N, C-alpha and C positions, 0 to 999 in steps of 0.2 A: 471154588468157591468165587464168586465174583466179586470185583473190586469197585469201589464207589465212582471210578472213574470210567468203568465200562457201561454204567446205567446211568441215564438221566432223562429227566423230562423235558419234553419239548413240545411246542405249540404245533397244532395241526398245520400240515406244510413244511413241516422240519425246520419252524422257525424257532431260533434259539432265544433262551432268557438272557436278559441283561446280566453281567458279572455281578455278582453279590446277593443276587436276588433269590438264592435256593434256601434261606432261611426265612424267609419274609412270610407273613400269616396269609392264608387264602383270601382274606378280605383286602388286604395290601396288594397282594399280586393282582386280583381282579379290578380295583381302582387304577393300579397305574396302567396294567396293559389293555383293559376294556373299556376303559372310560377316557374321555381327553383326546390328547394329540395322537396317541398310539393305537387306539381302537380301530381304525379303518384297516390299519396292517396286521393286527394280531387276532382280530375277531375272524372265527371260522366262517367260511363261505355259508349264507344262508342261516347264521345263526341269530336269533333274535331273543329279547326278553319275554319271557311268556306271562301271561295274567293267569294267576291260580285263581280255583273258583272261590277261594277266600279272599282276604283283605291283603296278603302279604304276594308280591311277584316273586315268581321262581326264575333266580339268574342260573346260566349255564356257563361254564369255561371248558372248551374242548382242548384236552392235552394229549399226547402220547408217550409212550414210553419208548425210548430208544435205547437198543442194546448195541453195543459196538462188538459186533461177531468177530472181527480179525482180533481184536485185543483179547476177547474171551478165549479164542482159538489159540492165540500164543502161550496163555498161562496155564492151559490144560492139556497140552500136548504130552 
């Protein structure tokens, strides 16, 4: 069984979330990391806000699932 400290979401490029942000809503995370001062650092290379064919824009947020394989191996030997 995988423990919670063995798996985490990270931004593209292995960038970490700020402490305490794991339980925030998607909207709060998007506003914190992809708008304002931190947007340049956390935005994925080449990512843009796309205009949908309707009236609402489509937003994207590129994250990766990080699995700490050495930790997983220690518990499952």
